[in-house]
VOGU-973550 format. One line per 5 residues: number of its first residue (from 1); for each residue x, y negated, z of C-alpha. Coordinates in steps of 0.1 Angstrom, whole numbers. Layout:
REM VOGU-973550
NUM> X,Y,Z | ...
//
This chain:
REM VOGU-973550
1> -641,726,-571 | -614,700,-578 | -596,702,-612 | -563,714,-597 | -551,727,-630
6> -548,691,-643 | -537,674,-610 | -512,646,-614 | -488,631,-589 | -515,604,-582
11> -541,631,-576 | -519,649,-551 | -512,617,-532 | -549,609,-530 | -558,644,-518
16> -562,641,-480 | -558,679,-475 | -525,679,-494 | -512,649,-475 | -520,665,-442
21> -505,698,-452 | -472,681,-461 | -472,663,-427 | -479,696,-409 | -514,686,-398
26> -537,703,-422 | -559,734,-419 | -554,747,-454 | -518,759,-451 | -523,792,-470
31> -540,774,-499 | -512,749,-505 | -485,775,-498 | -499,796,-527 | -509,767,-549
36> -479,770,-573 | -486,807,-578 | -521,798,-591 | -511,766,-609 | -474,769,-620
41> -478,741,-645 | -483,716,-617 | -449,723,-601 | -432,691,-610 | -461,669,-600
46> -466,689,-568 | -429,686,-558 | -427,649,-567 | -458,641,-546 | -444,662,-517
51> -411,643,-518 | -429,609,-520 | -450,617,-489 | -420,629,-469 | -399,599,-481
56> -426,573,-473 | -434,591,-440 | -461,565,-435 | -487,574,-409 | -518,555,-398
61> -518,519,-408 | -501,509,-441 | -472,484,-443 | -487,453,-457 | -476,440,-491
66> -463,408,-476 | -442,427,-451 | -427,448,-478 | -419,418,-500 | -403,399,-470
71> -382,429,-459 | -370,437,-494 | -359,401,-501 | -343,398,-466 | -324,430,-471
76> -311,421,-505 | -301,386,-493 | -282,400,-463 | -265,427,-483 | -253,403,-510
81> -243,374,-487 | -258,350,-512 | -286,325,-510 | -302,338,-542 | -324,368,-539
86> -346,390,-560 | -381,378,-567 | -405,406,-564 | -440,400,-576 | -470,414,-558
91> -507,406,-564 | -520,378,-541 | -549,386,-517 | -573,365,-538 | -567,382,-571
96> -594,402,-586 | -604,432,-565 | -591,465,-578 | -606,499,-574 | -599,519,-543
101> -580,544,-563 | -556,519,-578 | -550,502,-545 | -542,535,-528 | -517,545,-556
106> -500,511,-554 | -496,512,-517 | -481,547,-518 | -456,537,-544 | -447,506,-525
111> -442,524,-492 | -422,552,-509 | -401,527,-528 | -394,507,-497 | -381,537,-478
116> -361,552,-507 | -346,519,-518 | -338,505,-484 | -331,536,-463 | -324,520,-430
121> -341,488,-441 | -379,487,-443 | -383,523,-431 | -362,518,-400 | -379,485,-393
126> -412,502,-394 | -402,530,-370 | -386,506,-346 | -419,487,-343 | -443,516,-344
131> -427,548,-332 | -405,558,-302 | -369,557,-311 | -359,591,-325 | -329,611,-313
136> -304,610,-342 | -270,616,-326 | -264,649,-343 | -269,634,-378 | -257,599,-372
141> -229,604,-397 | -250,617,-426 | -250,599,-459 | -276,573,-467 | -305,576,-492
146> -316,610,-479 | -352,621,-474 | -360,626,-437 | -386,651,-426 | -397,650,-389
151> -419,677,-373 | -439,658,-346 | -465,686,-344 | -466,717,-322 | -463,741,-351
156> -434,751,-375 | -433,730,-407 | -423,745,-440 | -401,724,-463 | -394,733,-499
161> -360,721,-511 | -355,714,-548 | -330,744,-553 | -357,769,-543 | -345,772,-507
166> -370,770,-478 | -366,755,-443 | -390,762,-415 | -386,732,-392 | -394,737,-355
171> -413,712,-335 | -394,682,-321 | -369,686,-350 | -359,667,-381 | -340,674,-412
176> -322,650,-437 | -316,662,-472 | -313,648,-508 | -344,649,-530 | -321,667,-555
181> -288,684,-547 | -256,675,-564 | -238,700,-586 | -208,704,-562 | -226,714,-530
186> -260,716,-512 | -257,697,-479 | -284,690,-453 | -283,675,-417 | -303,690,-389
191> -313,679,-354 | -333,704,-335 | -340,739,-348 | -348,754,-382 | -349,787,-400
196> -331,786,-434 | -339,809,-463 | -313,798,-487 | -316,807,-524 | -283,821,-537
201> -266,799,-563 | -231,790,-573 | -230,760,-550 | -225,765,-513 | -252,754,-489
206> -240,736,-458 | -259,726,-426 | -244,699,-405 | -254,699,-368 | -232,674,-350
211> -197,689,-349 | -207,723,-362 | -210,731,-399 | -227,763,-412 | -217,773,-447
216> -234,800,-469 | -241,809,-505 | -275,825,-499 | -290,842,-468 | -315,838,-439
221> -303,823,-406 | -315,802,-377 | -298,771,-364 | -306,756,-330 | -290,722,-323
226> -312,701,-300 | -294,671,-285 | -302,680,-249 | -290,716,-252 | -255,726,-239
231> -249,748,-269 | -253,748,-307 | -262,783,-320 | -263,799,-354 | -280,833,-357
236> -279,854,-388 | -308,875,-399 | -295,887,-432 | -263,882,-452 | -232,865,-440
241> -223,829,-431 | -192,810,-420 | -194,786,-390 | -167,761,-382 | -161,729,-363
246> -159,698,-384 | -125,682,-380 | -113,705,-352 | -83,699,-330 | -53,724,-332
251> -65,742,-300 | -100,749,-313 | -112,779,-332 | -115,766,-367 | -141,791,-380
256> -160,823,-376 | -176,847,-400 | -209,861,-387 | -232,887,-403 | -267,901,-396
261> -276,902,-359 | -246,882,-349 | -245,847,-336 | -220,818,-333 | -222,797,-302
266> -206,763,-299 | -202,751,-263 | -203,713,-264 | -186,706,-231 | -157,730,-238
271> -155,723,-275 | -154,761,-279 | -168,782,-307 | -174,819,-300 | -191,849,-315
276> -218,871,-299 | -249,890,-307 | -285,877,-311 | -308,882,-282 | -330,908,-300
281> -312,925,-329 | -335,938,-357 | -329,967,-379 | -317,958,-414 | -342,961,-442
286> -340,990,-466 | -316,1009,-443 | -309,1045,-450 | -310,1056,-413 | -340,1034,-403
291> -363,1063,-399 | -339,1085,-378 | -354,1085,-343 | -349,1120,-330 | -316,1138,-323
296> -312,1174,-311 | -277,1182,-297 | -260,1157,-319 | -225,1143,-310 | -227,1108,-296
301> -203,1093,-323 | -228,1104,-350 | -257,1085,-332 | -235,1054,-326 | -225,1053,-363
306> -262,1056,-373 | -269,1027,-349 | -241,1007,-365 | -255,1012,-400 | -291,1005,-388
311> -283,972,-372 | -253,961,-391 | -233,956,-359 | -198,970,-355 | -196,996,-327
316> -162,1005,-312 | -156,1037,-292 | -131,1066,-288 | -146,1092,-311 | -123,1120,-298
321> -134,1114,-262 | -171,1113,-270 | -173,1140,-297 | -180,1167,-272 | -210,1147,-258
326> -240,1163,-274 | -272,1142,-271 | -308,1153,-273 | -331,1122,-275 | -362,1109,-292
331> -364,1071,-297 | -396,1052,-304 | -398,1014,-304 | -370,1007,-279 | -348,977,-285
336> -312,983,-296 | -300,974,-261 | -324,999,-245 | -312,1026,-269 | -276,1018,-259
341> -285,1020,-222 | -301,1054,-226 | -272,1068,-245 | -246,1054,-221 | -265,1067,-190
346> -267,1101,-205 | -229,1104,-207 | -219,1081,-178 | -205,1055,-201 | -210,1017,-204
351> -211,991,-231 | -203,954,-235 | -206,928,-262 | -172,914,-272 | -167,890,-302
356> -199,900,-319 | -192,938,-315 | -205,966,-292 | -177,982,-272 | -187,1016,-257
361> -163,1030,-230 | -162,1059,-207 | -144,1092,-199 | -163,1112,-225 | -173,1148,-221
366> -153,1179,-215 | -151,1204,-243
//
């Protein structure tokens, strides 16, 4: 068994299983997900190695030392506009052969340093020459010097942010974020889809997806913002978030507040932001009426209020008209929409979704 209790950053970087897990390609996901619970003393080295791997984002063949030296010098020379440039010393090919461990470590540091220091320099040069051009329209205005994580696999990829928040990045998606958040705010940039579990702190957490900004303190929500999709959607699973259009015109809706089981939809073509419900609303955790499934001659308004509390979705209706409607029903595992359909058919009523709420209408029942 490997001496995990004394693992250093270098050990993590050399561990093939760890590298593959960070890149979403490994088969020991559960081991590395629970690693810090078993070895909490290795947290700093674990996170630093994870960020280095994501920052370097080097796959397959390594960038040669000569390429790194040439690109760094060229970048500095172009940026300064001067003929003088920084001399960076690397060992020549004919120097004394080093151990495989030292060479591996040096190359990791050089690759990570190149990407972190140059941003769009050596890292961008490498991707242009070795990878298909990525779609970055939705995050094209993000600040520089951010870590970029791309999920090129067919499985979700878990990302740990330094504030304790977690992001589950869907396939064909990528996320830009700082290795450490500033004191004023926590800001990330998403293209594609991700589930965010944000740790509650004093600073707000903001997700930029093109023209739409999602702002929270701490909650769980899903953002879908693929470049080819007609809409950008934000779906809340727990808590509350605000969604608004970045730099809106006077005619646009400037912002919405959405809560559990509600969704904000931004139509790109119409520049329109609206509120609706998620496709499959889930019961809220630890709900007082979660276990109530059977009703015997109970007024419809009582059942609708139980449903409102159970799913956290506002239900609007005329209580006086429906109070005489006594319902006998036994629910099992029906969806919320199926339950609504059963109730409405029983009393010849109907429902619709308007602005993230359920509107039940009908003549009611005679007393």
